[in-house]
N, C-alpha and C positions, 0 to 999 in steps of 0.2 A: 335623527340625532345619532352622532357617532358614538359607538361604544368606547369606553376607556378602561384601561387596566394599568395597575402599577407594574413596575418591572418584576417584582416578586410574583404577582398574580400571573403575569405573562409567562415567566419561566415555569411556573407550576402547571399552567394550563396551555402550553404551547400547541399541542395537537388540536385542542378545542378551538383555540384562536385561529389556527389555519383553516379549520372546517368552516368557521364563521366567515372568513375572508373568501373562501371558495364559494360560499353562498352569496357573495356580493356585498358583504358588510365591511365597513372601514373600522379599524381599531386604532385609537390613540394611545400611545405608551406614555405613562406619567412617570416623572422622575424628580427627585429633590424634595426639600422641605415644603416647597410651595405646591408640589404635585402638579407641575406644569407639563403640558404635552411637549415632548422633545422629539417624537418620531411618530410616523403613521404607517400602519400596515394596510395596504390597499390591494384590491384585486388586480390581477394582471390585466392590462389594457387589451381589449379585443377590437377587431375591426381595422380600418385603414389607419396607417401611421400618418402623423402630421409631418409636413415638410419642415426641414431645418432651415432657419434663416441664416444667411451668410453675411450679415452686417451691411455695410454700405454697398455691397455688390448685389444685394437682394433684388431679384427681378431682372438683373442684367446678364445673367448667364445661367447655365445648368451645371450642377455637380452631382455626380452619382458615385457612391462608394460601393464597391463590390462586397459581397458577403464574406469573401476571403481576405479583405483588406486588413493588414496588420502593420503597425509601426511601433518601434520602441521609443522610449522617452529620449534616448540619445539621438536617434534619427530625427525625431520631431524638433529637438533643440539644436540640431545640426552640430553635434559634438563629435 
């Protein structure tokens, strides 16, 4: 079962929450009058990364992004 904390509890116990996450636990952050989970703090994924699907071209070609790949929003939008 996932541990939950209100925003106030999370703010007051931030370091302890991070220690729990480092130990492998997931924490749900509760917010609002209904105390609904609006965010989750989860451990950093380890191991092999999953491949990104590229829509209708999935399986029809290969795409590789270099670790130094950068693009601005203007370049992306061709402005």
